[in-house]
N, CA, C and O of each residue as an XYZ file, in Angstrom:
812
protein
N     147.800    102.543    102.975
C     147.232    103.078    101.947
C     146.950    104.588    102.058
O     146.670    105.000    103.184
N     146.990    105.578    100.908
C     147.288    106.708    100.841
C     146.215    107.168    100.832
O     145.353    106.470    100.298
N     145.844    108.350    101.334
C     144.298    109.635    101.455
C     143.253    109.039    100.248
O     142.084    108.661    100.328
N     144.367    109.137     98.882
C     143.903    109.498     97.525
C     143.255    107.771     97.129
O     142.140    107.690     96.614
N     143.921    106.717     97.372
C     143.330    105.780     97.602
C     142.140    105.133     98.345
O     141.428    104.174     98.047
N     142.152    105.922     99.355
C     141.043    105.520    100.233
C     139.581    106.232     99.965
O     138.504    105.698    100.231
N     139.785    107.796     99.273
C     138.508    108.296     98.912
C     138.380    107.188     97.867
O     137.606    106.299     98.222
N     139.033    106.988     96.478
C     139.118    106.322     95.791
C     137.876    105.272     96.222
O     136.666    105.275     95.992
N     138.906    104.240     97.068
C     137.890    103.098     97.457
C     136.697    103.117     97.759
O     135.941    102.360     97.150
N     136.113    104.099     98.922
C     135.153    104.952     99.233
C     134.127    105.195     98.177
O     132.933    104.915     98.278
N     134.831    105.850     96.956
C     133.464    106.309     95.976
C     133.445    105.303     94.986
O     132.846    105.612     93.956
N     134.060    103.927     95.047
C     133.843    103.059     93.984
C     133.007    101.975     94.383
O     132.586    101.108     93.616
N     132.609    102.103     96.517
C     131.694    101.140     96.695
C     130.208    101.500     96.158
O     129.921    102.681     95.965
N     129.425    100.645     95.960
C     127.977    100.710     95.570
C     127.347    101.568     97.052
O     127.420    101.185     98.220
N     126.657    102.985     96.439
C     125.692    103.692     97.383
C     124.614    102.859     98.083
O     123.586    102.574     97.469
N     124.784    102.511     99.179
C     124.165    102.038    100.352
C     122.369    102.896    100.112
O     122.050    104.001     99.673
N     121.665    101.879    100.582
C     120.180    102.688    100.260
C     119.492    101.674    101.256
O     120.002    100.572    101.461
N     118.239    102.101    101.914
C     117.245    101.705    102.823
C     116.107    100.392    101.724
O     115.242    100.863    100.985
N     116.299     98.977    101.801
C     115.588     98.752    100.129
C     113.940     98.465    100.845
O     112.982     97.955    100.264
N     113.965     98.702    101.511
C     112.507     98.702    102.084
C     111.726    100.041    101.678
O     110.579    100.008    101.232
N     112.416    101.160    101.864
C     112.268    102.445    101.396
C     112.198    102.316    100.096
O     111.226    102.812     99.525
N     113.050    101.733     99.459
C     113.001    101.892     98.019
C     111.867    101.037     97.049
O     111.412    101.294     95.935
N     111.684    100.161     97.780
C     110.607     99.503     96.999
C     109.388     99.426     97.762
O     108.771     98.376     97.583
N     108.758    100.426     98.736
C     108.077    101.380     98.726
C     107.454    102.539     97.887
O     106.319    102.874     97.547
N     108.827    103.029     97.701
C     108.305    104.202     96.304
C     108.451    103.418     95.215
O     108.309    104.120     94.215
N     108.686    102.206     94.920
C     108.841    101.673     93.763
C     107.053    100.914     93.403
O     106.505    100.751     92.313
N     106.648    100.656     94.529
C     105.111    100.343     94.797
C     104.149    101.288     94.217
O     103.161    101.047     93.522
N     104.651    102.480     94.656
C     103.755    103.488     94.043
C     103.481    103.756     92.898
O     102.375    104.066     92.455
N     104.903    103.609     92.100
C     105.015    104.152     90.541
C     104.307    102.893     90.066
O     103.261    103.248     89.522
N     104.408    101.877     90.048
C     103.744    100.169     89.709
C     102.718    100.248     89.805
O     102.092     99.843     88.825
N     101.811    100.846     91.102
C     100.338    100.981     91.762
C      99.683    101.921     90.106
O      99.049    101.484     89.145
N     100.216    103.318     90.422
C      99.580    104.263     89.889
C      99.795    104.108     88.084
O      98.879    104.335     87.294
N     101.046    103.724     87.718
C     101.754    103.556     86.344
C     101.516    102.201     85.890
O     101.581    102.149     84.662
N     101.290    101.206     86.376
C     101.810     99.645     86.029
C     102.937     99.396     85.441
O     103.693    100.275     85.029
N     103.189     97.873     85.335
C     104.391     97.100     84.994
C     104.520     97.768     83.941
O     105.529     98.471     83.901
N     103.815     97.796     83.029
C     104.375     97.697     81.067
C     104.735     99.621     81.177
O     105.771    100.028     80.651
N     103.851    100.557     81.836
C     104.483    101.881     81.577
C     105.441    102.048     82.350
O     106.489    102.349     81.779
N     105.487    101.952     83.645
C     106.615    102.478     84.460
C     108.108    102.702     83.799
O     108.476    101.758     83.100
N     108.756    103.486     83.881
C     109.807    103.260     83.245
C     111.123    103.549     84.250
O     111.052    104.086     85.355
N     112.556    102.975     83.475
C     113.335    103.030     84.643
C     113.589    104.151     85.433
O     113.552    104.305     86.654
N     113.905    105.053     84.334
C     114.072    106.554     85.095
C     112.972    106.536     85.852
O     113.457    106.251     86.948
N     111.858    106.642     86.010
C     110.434    106.837     86.798
C     110.722    106.365     88.173
O     110.451    106.882     89.257
N     111.388    105.162     87.850
C     111.573    104.229     89.488
C     112.771    104.701     90.088
O     112.862    104.923     91.295
N     114.123    104.935     88.888
C     114.951    105.377     89.481
C     114.942    106.784     90.786
O     115.470    106.883     91.894
N     113.989    107.783     89.890
C     113.962    109.088     90.697
C     113.201    108.598     91.637
O     113.813    108.872     92.670
N     111.908    107.848     92.020
C     110.919    107.618     93.011
C     111.884    106.960     94.279
O     111.764    107.386     95.427
N     112.725    106.013     93.969
C     113.414    105.251     94.874
C     114.576    105.846     95.275
O     115.147    105.412     96.276
N     115.130    106.992     94.509
C     116.238    108.037     94.831
C     117.524    107.199     94.659
O     118.365    107.030     95.542
N     117.560    106.766     93.575
C     118.518    105.652     93.094
C     119.210    106.035     91.540
O     118.458    106.411     90.641
N     120.525    105.922     91.333
C     120.706    105.830     90.012
C     120.095    104.430     89.074
O     119.840    103.397     89.693
N     119.906    104.485     87.690
C     119.454    103.181     86.879
C     120.175    102.071     87.067
O     119.735    100.925     86.981
N     121.798    102.532     87.444
C     122.807    101.504     87.701
C     122.736    100.931     88.475
O     123.013     99.732     88.504
N     122.224    101.794     89.624
C     121.901    101.058     91.145
C     120.963     99.988     90.857
O     121.234     98.798     91.022
N     119.811    100.448     90.407
C     118.605     99.502     89.955
C     119.210     98.261     89.601
O     119.274     97.239     90.284
N     119.713     98.501     88.282
C     120.395     97.170     87.427
C     120.906     96.439     88.438
O     120.431     95.321     88.637
N     121.968     96.933     89.265
C     122.788     96.373     90.466
C     121.867     95.410     91.097
O     121.652     94.248     90.752
N     121.425     95.988     91.945
C     121.100     95.431     93.061
C     119.515     94.552     92.313
O     119.028     93.645     92.989
N     118.962     94.857     91.181
C     117.668     94.136     90.896
C     117.608     93.147     89.500
O     116.783     92.328     89.095
N     118.675     93.563     89.073
C     118.736     92.822     87.800
C     118.430     93.768     86.480
O     119.179     94.124     85.571
N     117.012     94.040     86.737
C     116.195     94.674     85.434
C     114.885     95.125     85.816
O     114.532     94.648     86.895
N     114.132     95.822     85.324
C     112.206     96.127     85.840
C     111.635     95.098     86.428
O     110.895     95.100     87.411
N     112.084     94.033     85.653
C     111.222     92.848     86.203
C     111.171     92.324     87.757
O     110.282     92.076     88.571
N     112.945     92.280     87.723
C     113.539     92.278     89.195
C     112.656     93.377     90.341
O     112.057     93.024     91.357
N     112.781     94.533     89.894
C     112.062     95.298     91.167
C     111.195     95.174     91.427
O     110.806     95.186     92.595
N     110.362     94.960     90.216
C     108.476     94.246     90.526
C     108.046     93.300     91.276
O     107.142     93.290     92.112
N     108.947     92.286     90.823
C     108.783     91.194     91.656
C     109.480     91.183     93.270
O     109.241     90.266     94.057
N     110.299     92.261     93.581
C     110.810     91.967     94.709
C     109.789     93.716     95.440
O     109.953     94.121     96.591
N     109.084     94.233     94.664
C     108.171     95.183     95.224
C     107.028     94.707     95.423
O     106.236     95.214     96.217
N     106.784     93.663     94.726
C     105.385     92.806     94.797
C     105.614     91.700     95.949
O     104.594     91.117     96.315
N     106.661     91.390     96.477
C     107.131     90.250     97.562
C     106.398     91.297     98.484
O     105.192     91.221     98.716
N     107.444     92.551     99.130
C     107.144     93.938     99.860
C     105.755     94.044     99.964
O     105.223     94.112    101.072
N     105.335     94.057     99.286
C     103.830     94.807     99.115
C     102.535     93.225     99.566
O     101.390     93.293    100.013
N     103.043     92.476     99.346
C     102.208     91.265    100.084
C     102.601     91.143    101.594
O     101.767     91.141    102.499
N     103.910     91.045    101.772
C     104.290     90.517    103.234
C     103.883     92.014    104.285
O     103.521     91.844    105.449
N     104.015     93.509    103.644
C     103.091     94.366    104.795
C     102.053     93.983    104.659
O     101.678     93.415    105.684
N     100.994     93.988    103.531
C      99.836     93.791    103.596
C      99.080     93.043    104.604
O      98.300     93.510    105.434
N      99.556     91.302    104.346
C      99.495     90.331    105.052
C      99.563     90.702    106.644
O      98.624     90.622    107.435
N     100.673     91.054    106.875
C     100.964     91.805    108.638
C     100.143     92.535    109.099
O      99.728     92.251    110.223
N      99.605     93.735    108.415
C      98.593     94.593    108.473
C      97.256     93.714    109.026
O      96.681     93.737    110.114
N      97.025     92.953    107.832
C      95.694     92.327    108.149
C      95.565     91.601    109.638
O      94.641     91.783    110.432
N      96.759     90.702    109.831
C      96.692     89.873    110.669
C      96.649     90.226    112.169
O      96.161     89.617    113.122
N      97.458     91.660    112.069
C      97.341     92.157    113.211
C      96.190     93.180    114.037
O      96.215     93.412    115.246
N      95.065     93.782    112.925
C      93.778     93.792    112.927
C      93.204     93.079    112.901
O      92.180     93.763    112.881
N      92.638     91.517    112.862
C      91.854     90.836    113.116
C      92.708     90.157    114.284
O      92.002     89.347    114.884
N      93.753     90.219    114.694
C      94.212     89.288    115.779
C      93.360     89.421    117.196
O      92.969     88.418    117.793
N      93.126     90.707    117.648
C      92.199     90.975    118.969
C      91.166     90.269    119.226
O      90.939     89.794    120.339
N      90.309     90.105    118.049
C      89.014     90.275    117.812
C      88.527     88.614    118.185
O      89.325     87.705    117.962
N      87.721     88.444    118.527
C      87.439     86.863    119.652
C      86.546     86.183    118.376
O      86.486     84.956    118.452
N      85.780     86.841    117.111
C      84.720     85.258    116.803
C      85.159     85.554    115.471
O      85.696     86.606    115.124
N      84.840     84.338    114.576
C      85.158     84.394    112.982
C      84.515     85.652    112.566
O      85.127     86.446    111.852
N      83.036     85.930    113.068
C      82.343     87.047    112.310
C      83.361     88.142    112.544
O      84.140     88.265    111.599
N      83.551     88.943    113.524
C      83.929     89.974    113.641
C      85.400     89.891    112.999
O      85.872     90.942    112.566
N      86.131     88.746    112.912
C      86.850     89.038    112.334
C      87.238     89.071    110.512
O      88.124     89.742    109.984
N      86.583     88.435    110.051
C      85.851     88.441    108.797
C      85.595     90.013    108.438
O      86.191     90.767    107.669
N      84.682     90.172    109.138
C      83.714     92.007    109.315
C      85.308     93.001    109.094
O      85.612     93.825    108.231
N      85.926     92.570    110.065
C      87.174     93.374    110.143
C      88.234     93.294    108.544
O      88.872     94.173    107.965
N      88.114     92.438    108.368
C      88.738     91.916    106.706
C      88.506     92.715    105.638
O      89.221     93.320    104.839
N      87.000     92.538    105.855
C      86.171     93.327    105.138
C      86.197     95.088    104.791
O      86.035     95.809    103.806
N      86.515     95.253    106.296
C      86.115     96.657    106.155
C      87.927     97.241    105.868
O      88.172     98.368    105.436
N      88.810     96.404    106.150
C      90.360     96.405    105.618
C      90.259     97.146    104.213
O      90.538     98.321    103.973
N      89.789     96.166    103.347
C      89.471     96.254    101.892
C      88.847     97.206    101.301
O      89.185     97.624    100.193
N      87.525     97.812    102.203
C      87.220     98.941    101.953
C      87.803    100.302    102.631
O      87.354    101.433    102.446
N      88.679    100.015    103.290
C      89.266    101.392    103.830
C      90.005    101.601    102.346
O      89.875    102.585    101.619
N      90.904    100.281    102.063
C      91.630    100.415    101.295
C      91.236    100.791     99.652
O      91.919    100.762     98.628
N      90.173    101.060     99.842
C      89.442    101.155     98.306
C      88.820    102.723     97.981
O      88.115    103.099     97.045
N      89.327    103.404     99.038
C      89.013    104.833     98.553
C      90.176    105.972     99.063
O      90.984    106.035     99.990
N      89.805    106.791     97.971
C      91.271    107.802     98.121
C      92.197    107.593     97.667
O      92.307    106.649     96.884
N      93.504    108.618     98.071
C      94.707    108.093     97.327
C      95.071    106.805     97.001
O      95.424    106.376     95.903
N      94.905    105.989     98.479
C      95.297    104.576     98.071
C      94.717    104.048     97.464
O      95.294    103.343     96.636
N      93.114    104.055     97.495
C      92.226    103.510     96.400
C      92.791    103.636     95.373
O      92.702    102.573     94.760
N      93.636    104.759     94.531
C      93.132    105.399     93.574
C      94.747    104.313     93.145
O      94.530    103.396     92.353
N      95.557    104.396     93.431
C      96.765    103.934     93.181
C      96.420    101.855     93.029
O      97.216    101.157     92.401
N      95.536    101.428     93.513
C      95.003    100.544     93.518
C      95.764     99.082     94.084
O      96.769     99.213     94.783
N      95.215     97.587     93.737
C      96.081     96.686     94.731
C      96.837     96.197     93.627
O      96.381     96.150     92.485
N      98.620     95.631     94.122
C      99.610     95.384     93.218
C      99.183     93.622     92.938
O      99.886     92.881     92.252
N      97.826     93.164     93.665
C      98.202     91.494     93.436
C      96.959     91.644     92.232
O      96.889     90.782     91.356
N      95.993     92.796     92.260
C      95.322     92.466     91.012
C      95.762     93.138     90.120
O      95.938     92.379     89.167
N      96.284     94.963     89.658
C      97.320     94.676     88.948
C      98.117     93.847     88.372
O      98.376     93.800     87.169
N      98.711     92.863     89.610
C      99.737     92.085     88.746
C      99.190     90.678     88.064
O      99.783     89.861     87.360
N      98.012     90.711     88.484
C      97.073     89.444     87.493
C      96.685     89.838     86.428
O      96.302     88.964     85.650
N      96.622     91.449     85.918
C      95.854     91.900     84.688
C      97.214     92.603     84.058
O      97.116     93.197     82.985
N      98.402     92.530     84.702
C     100.015     93.163     83.944
C     100.723     91.843     83.653
O     100.336     90.886     82.982
N     101.998     92.057     84.412
C     102.920     91.172     83.810
C     102.708     89.533     84.213
O     103.573     88.746     83.830
N     101.806     89.143     84.816
C     101.303     87.812     85.447
C     100.748     87.559     83.874
O     100.531     86.351     83.777
N     100.510     88.083     82.907
C      99.717     87.494     81.642
C     101.164     87.266     80.861
O     101.161     86.566     79.848
N     102.326     87.822     81.306
C     103.254     87.634     80.058
C     104.674     86.620     80.890
O     105.707     86.548     80.224
N     104.666     86.237     81.630
C     105.462     86.146     83.048
C     104.933     84.761     83.522
O     103.716     84.594     83.438
N     105.439     84.092     83.843
C     105.196     82.627     84.343
C     105.785     82.972     85.921
O     104.840     82.776     86.685
N     106.846     83.358     86.595
C     106.944     83.728     88.033
C     105.964     84.827     88.501
O     105.292     84.661     89.519
N     105.899     85.743     87.893
C     104.871     86.918     88.510
C     103.552     86.148     88.412
O     102.672     86.383     89.240
N     103.368     85.261     87.466
C     101.531     84.683     87.851
C     101.829     83.706     89.018
O     100.976     83.619     89.901
N     102.884     83.012     89.098
C     103.245     81.916     90.185
C     102.584     82.894     91.686
O     101.734     82.411     92.434
N     103.202     84.337     91.884
C     103.667     84.780     92.800
C     101.612     85.600     93.140
O     101.127     86.031     94.187
N     101.197     85.519     92.208
C      99.963     86.214     91.945
C      98.835     85.154     92.407
O      97.906     85.274     93.206
N      99.280     84.027     91.574
C      98.401     83.145     91.930
C      98.363     82.954     93.767
O      97.407     82.972     94.543
N      99.629     82.801     93.970
C      99.404     82.309     95.268
C      99.022     83.178     96.285
O      98.602     82.736     97.354
N      99.136     84.512     96.035
C      98.497     85.541     97.181
C      96.844     85.738     97.107
O      96.073     86.131     97.982
N      96.538     85.237     95.466
C      94.866     85.062     95.311
C      94.301     84.177     96.446
O      93.312     84.426     97.135
N      95.485     82.600     96.546
C      94.904     81.502     97.263
C      94.665     81.851     98.655
O      93.706     81.510     99.348
N      95.958     82.791     99.071
C      96.619     83.051    100.714
C      95.094     84.050    100.687
O      94.174     83.551    101.335
N      94.893     84.950    100.221
C      93.521     86.015    100.235
C      92.137     84.850    100.605
O      91.554     84.772    101.686
N      91.931     84.243     99.685
C      90.961     83.196     99.539
C      90.790     82.359    101.278
O      89.916     82.367    102.146
N      92.147     81.708    101.126
C      91.874     80.561    102.406
C      91.664     81.173    103.913
O      91.172     80.594    104.882
N      92.367     82.995    103.808
C      92.185     83.577    105.354
C      90.778     83.850    105.117
O      90.215     83.817    106.211
N      89.947     84.108    104.175
C      88.724     84.725    104.097
C      88.236     82.891    104.405
O      87.361     82.878    105.270
N      88.463     81.963    104.091
C      87.767     80.370    104.643
C      88.068     80.453    105.549
O      87.108     80.505    106.318
N      89.178     80.518    106.118
C      89.641     80.706    107.825
C      88.444     81.074    108.792
O      87.671     80.371    109.443
N      88.578     82.398    108.645
C      87.428     83.329    109.282
C      86.215     82.366    109.358
O      85.899     81.999    110.490
N      85.436     81.871    108.226
C      84.231     81.025    108.145
C      84.455     79.945    108.575
O      83.487     79.187    108.519
N      85.028     79.688    108.843
C      84.958     77.864    109.462
C      85.338     78.495    110.676
O      84.594     77.910    111.464
N      86.061     79.374    111.416
C      86.091     80.032    112.576
C      84.722     80.170    113.112
O      84.280     79.491    114.039
N      84.146     80.992    112.543
C      82.945     81.560    112.626
C      81.892     80.521    112.766
O      81.217     80.592    113.793
N      81.617     79.526    111.887
C      81.197     78.443    112.579
C      81.206     77.272    113.626
O      80.332     76.458    113.924
N      82.587     77.472    114.122
C      82.983     76.474    115.277
C      82.518     77.726    116.362
O      81.785     77.376    117.287
N      82.894     79.087    116.284
C      82.386     79.382    117.482
C      80.980     79.827    117.477
O      80.540     80.384    118.482
N      80.194     79.626    116.390
C      78.244     79.878    116.296
C      78.187     80.895    116.184
O      77.174     81.362    116.705
N      79.326     82.161    115.345
C      78.642     83.436    114.885
C      78.659     83.342    114.087
O      78.494     84.445    113.565
N      78.854     82.066    112.898
C      78.369     81.970    111.414
C      77.354     80.820    111.385
O      77.456     80.099    112.377
N      76.495     80.490    110.600
C      75.464     79.605    110.337
C      76.816     78.359    109.752
O      77.823     78.536    109.066
N      76.054     76.734    110.610
C      76.946     75.966    110.296
C      76.736     75.513    108.537
O      77.647     75.033    107.864
N      75.375     75.787    108.037
C      75.400     74.896    106.750
C      75.897     75.513    105.712
O      75.805     74.970    104.611
N      76.536     76.795    105.849
C      76.761     77.880    104.989
C      78.162     76.598    104.510
O      78.861     75.783    105.112
N      77.952     77.154    102.835
C      78.817     76.513    102.073
C      80.675     77.372    102.199
O      81.347     77.900    101.313
N      80.900     77.216    103.336
C      82.409     78.077    103.327
C      83.382     78.452    102.476
O      83.949     79.545    102.473
N      83.645     77.212    101.490
C      84.565     77.206    100.065
C      84.041     78.379     99.482
O      84.732     79.397     99.450
N      82.698     78.350     98.935
C      81.643     78.681     98.077
C      81.992     80.371     98.403
O      82.559     81.179     97.667
N      81.469     80.550     99.689
C      81.732     81.595    100.360
C      82.623     82.278    100.225
O      82.463     83.357     99.653
N      83.854     81.896    100.697
C      85.082     82.651    100.208
C      85.601     83.114     99.207
O      86.492     83.955     99.087
N      84.806     82.330     98.192
C      85.594     82.569     96.904
C      84.644     83.865     96.280
O      85.049     84.672     95.443
N      83.445     83.853     96.827
C      82.681     85.063     96.284
C      83.408     86.272     97.024
O      83.732     87.219     96.307
N      83.724     86.344     98.503
C      83.858     87.239     99.230
C      85.250     87.398     98.708
O      85.689     88.503     99.026
N      86.383     86.440     97.787
C      87.700     87.153     97.661
C      87.216     87.972     96.005
O      87.879     88.836     95.432
N      86.085     87.463     95.599
C      85.627     88.631     94.288
C      85.463     89.806     94.985
O      86.011     90.806     94.521
N      84.637     89.926     96.301
C      84.235     90.891     96.504
C      85.280     92.316     96.528
O      85.141     93.442     96.052
N      86.393     91.650     97.340
C      87.137     92.049     98.109
C      88.289     92.654     96.620
O      88.641     93.832     96.683
N      88.744     91.880     95.502
C      89.322     91.914     94.978
C      88.835     93.165     93.674
O      89.564     93.952     93.070
N      87.247     92.940     93.559
C      86.486     93.955     93.097
C      86.483     95.268     93.172
O      86.501     96.211     92.381
N      86.443     95.033     94.846
C      86.437     96.657     95.519
C      87.708     97.122     95.620
O      87.666     98.191     96.229
N      89.082     96.766     95.244
C      89.851     97.481     95.083
C      90.318     97.785     93.266
O      91.011     98.751     92.948
N      89.878     96.945     92.426
C      89.501     97.814     91.436
C      88.555     99.106     91.000
O      88.938     99.962     90.202
N      87.547     99.109     91.505
C      86.544    100.202     91.784
C      87.228    101.236     92.798
O      86.628    102.292     92.594
N      88.085    101.424     93.681
C      88.443    102.017     94.154
C      89.112    103.097     93.456
O      88.969    104.256     93.844
N      89.870    102.787     92.403
C      90.474    103.093     91.573
C      89.639    104.523     90.516
O      90.002    105.279     89.616
N      88.614    104.316     91.155
C      87.745    105.119     90.096
C      87.319    106.506     91.150
O      86.988    107.666     90.907
N      87.493    105.823     92.247
C      87.401    107.573     93.240
C      86.282    107.429     94.281
O      85.728    108.361     94.864
N      86.073    106.318     94.404
C      84.547    106.162     95.566
C      84.883    106.268     96.888
O      85.999    105.939     97.288
N      84.076    106.671     97.566
C      84.151    106.911     99.032
C      84.518    105.767     99.836
O      84.430    104.580     99.520
N      85.108    106.470    101.347
C      84.915    105.856    102.014
C      83.620    104.227    102.503
O      83.616    103.005    102.650
N      82.491    105.791    102.574
C      81.273    105.218    102.852
C      80.701    104.325    101.813
O      80.148    103.300    102.210
N      80.752    104.555    100.598
C      80.578    103.621     99.735
C      81.539    102.647     99.884
O      80.876    101.660     99.566
N      82.344    102.346    100.076
C      83.469    100.659    100.350
C      82.961    100.292    101.432
O      82.362     99.223    101.315
N      82.943    100.824    102.666
C      82.573    100.745    103.744
C      80.776    100.165    103.927
O      80.243     99.428    104.756
N      80.301    100.831    102.848
C      78.692     99.904    103.051
C      79.188     98.406    101.854
O      78.579     97.342    101.971
N      79.984     98.517    101.106
C      79.802     97.006    100.197
C      80.058     96.464    101.455
O      79.167     95.785    101.965
N      81.388     96.680    102.214
C      81.879     95.432    103.353
C      80.582     94.918    104.037
O      80.505     93.690    104.049
N      79.652     95.517    104.551
C      78.794     95.308    104.989
C      77.707     94.563    104.164
O      76.972     93.716    104.672
N      77.645     94.990    102.660
C      76.734     94.117    101.762
C      77.361     92.421    102.241
O      76.608     91.627    102.804
N      78.652     92.111    101.948
C      79.403     91.418    102.044
C      79.368     89.989    102.675
O      79.543     88.829    102.302
N      79.025     90.722    103.924
C      78.434     90.153    105.431
C      77.580     89.471    105.091
O      77.634     88.248    105.226
N      76.157     90.360    104.342
C      75.091     89.826    104.365
C      74.744     88.259    103.572
O      73.695     87.616    103.615
N      76.387     87.847    102.660
C      75.898     86.429    101.976
C      76.321     85.474    103.436
O      76.408     84.252    103.320
N      76.552     86.097    104.694
C      76.731     84.881    105.825
C      75.243     84.569    106.516
O      74.891     83.644    107.248
N      74.496     85.743    105.975
C      73.080     85.099    106.645
C      72.262     84.284    106.183
O      71.284     83.945    106.849
C-alpha cells in the first residue's frame, strides 16, 4: 500500500474517544438542560465529538441519554456502596447514605440535579425504555434503603417494630426530594440537616 493510501485509510477510520469521559460530559448537559432542551450541537461540543460521531456511536440523542443514564447510575451506585461498606451497623450505613444525598443536593452538583429524578420528569414520560430504566433505578434505591433498615433491626441499631417497607419508601421520597430542592441553591448545612431529620423517622 502506498503512503497516500495509508494516510487515506487512517483518515477514514472513525475517531477514537474515551466513551466514559464523553458520557460524563453528556451527563452535565442533560442534567443542566434536560433531555428535551439539550441539542445535538450542545452535546457534541461538550463531548468533544462531531454530530456524525455521536450518531455513529449512539444512534441519536435518545441513545446518548440512555447510555449516559446507565453510566450515571453505575457510578453513583458504586460511590454509595464504597461509602457505606466500611460502616458496621445498619443505622450507620443508612445515615451515611442520607448524608450522601445531602452532599449531592447543594452547590454546583446540586444545581445540576439527579438524572434519575430528571429522567422521571422528562424522557420517561414519553419513552417506555427510559421509563423502565428510571423505575428500576428508583426500585434499587428504595431496596438499598430498606436493606439498611433491616440490617439495623438485626444488629439492634434500629427498633425492630419499625415497618421497614413503608419507612424505606418515605426515605426514598425524602432523598429524591432533596435532589429536586438542591437545584434551588440550598446550602450543604441545610441538606445535611434534612438527612438528620430523616433519621428521626427511625426513632
